[in-house]
N, C-alpha and C positions, 0 to 999 in steps of 0.2 A: 643523070650523072656523063660524063661526055668521056667517050675513048679517050685516050691521049697516043702520041705514037707508040712507046714502054710496050703499051700492052697490045699493039703487032705483031709481034715477035715471041712470044718468051720463052725462057728456055723449055728441055725436056722435062715432064711428068705435066707443066701445067696447061690447064685448058680455057681460056675466061668465055665467057657469053654475058649479053645484057638481057635484062628483064625487059619489059614492056615499058615497064616503067623507071628506066631507066637505071636498072640498078645496077651491079657486078655483081657475076657470081664469080668465083677465081675455083676452079677444084686443081690438089695435086695429089698423085700419084705418089710416090714416093719414090725416086730411083735408084736410092742409097748408093754409097761412092763401090766405085771398082775395083780397085785394092783391097777394100773393106771385106765385100761379096767372096771374091776370091779366096782371102787369108777362111772367111767362115766356111764357105764350101769344101774345104780340105782340109779344115780341122773339126769339122762331126762329120767329114768321113771317118781321119784315121783317131779321131775317141771314139766314134760305136763302133770303130773292129778293134779295139782295144778293152770297151766295153762288153761284147760278146765275147769276146776270150776270157775274160775275165769269169763270163756268166758260166760258160759252162767249160776250164777246163780248171780241176782241180786237184791242185797236186798237193798239198798241206802248205805250199808255200804261198800261196795263190789272197788273195787277202777278203777275208769272211762278209758277214751278208751288211755291217757297217758301213766298210772304206765302199762298198759297190753300192749301197746307197746313197753316198756323197757321192759319187760320181755319178749317177747318173741325175742326181740334185741338179748337177752342176750343167749336164751335157743337157739338160730340158731350162735351164739358165740363157745357153747359150743359144737352144733353138724360138727360144721367145723372143729375144732380143737379133735372131735375123729375122723371125717373122716380122715381127714390128718395125724395121729397116724398107724389108723387102713389100710391104702389103698393109702399111694405115694409108689409109685417102681422106685428105682435107679440102674442108670447103669453107668460102670465106666467101659470106652475104653479106658484100657493103651496100648499106645504103647510105641516104645522104646526112644522116646522124647516125649512126652505128653501121659495128660490123662482127655478126653473128659465125662467129669460127666452130665447128663441125670437125670433128676427128673422129674416122670409127677402121678398128682395127679387131680385127677376129668375132663380129660379130658386137662387143664394144663400141659404145659412143662416150664421148667427151662433147658437151657443147659449153659456151660462155659466149656474150655479147658481152663488147666493149663500147663505150659513146665516147663520139669523135673527140667532144671537149676531153676527157677526161687524159687523154692520149698525153703525156712528159713526150718521149722522145721515143725513135724506135733505133734498134742497137743490132751491127751485125755483132757475133759472135762465135770465135773460133773454139768447138768446143770437143776437138779431134786432132790428135798430132802433138800431142805439147806432153812434154816427159817422156816417159813411156812407153808410149799411146802413136804408133808409126804412118796412121789413118788419119791426116787431114781433111774437118771435115768444116762446117759451119754450121749459125744457126741463127733465131731471128727473136727478138725478145722485145719487147714493146711494156714500155712503166706506164707504166699509171699513176695512182694511189698503192697498187699493188704488182706484184712482176707476170709476163705474159709467156712462156714459150709458144711461138708460134710452131716452129719448124726448128727439131736437131737433128744432127748428124747428118746433114745434105750437104752436094756439092755445094762449093762458092756463089757460081753463078746464081741457084736457083735461090737462096740467101740476101746474094744480091738486089735481084730483081727485085724480091714481093718487098724487100723494106725499101725501097724504093717508090714503087708502087704504091705503099698502103702510107709511108712518109706526106706524098704527093695527094692522097685522097684527103689524109687527116691534118696537112698544111704543117707541120712538125718536124723538129728537125730529123735525120735519117743521117744515126755514125755508123759509116762501111768499116771493116778493115780491111786492112792492107792491101792488096790485088799479092795471092798467094808468089 
């Protein structure tokens, strides 16, 4: 597979390698969204301070055990979201006729293979910054007989670049969103 000019200068978080047999390996370590990262850090800090105060300050007006469990569950959900956004690693193994996706997060792995001939289109989607969500972010979806989310909640240039690369490889329409 021939490297083309779009592979020469990938956005932050991407690394492109070519195997001896000419296949591409695109590695992507989530860079997250700057504003969302700052929000999650501040929110988690304040939320945990409140949780600690709620646990150790028992004056009769403080919530009991059920409320504390709810607060702790919400805290764990936000920690899981933050760790997913910060530490997910994705690898795209692209050969002449198929692409193998491997996503790794905290020791768990998700993988699927997509045949080049099954790809109908590739679409960049805005998955953040809509309605009450103040942190614009974009993802990338491949349409076959099923729908595959390759990346979510990432900066615009990341999903744009990857969409162009995969669209060129598959020789299918790539539908980007208008620039922010």
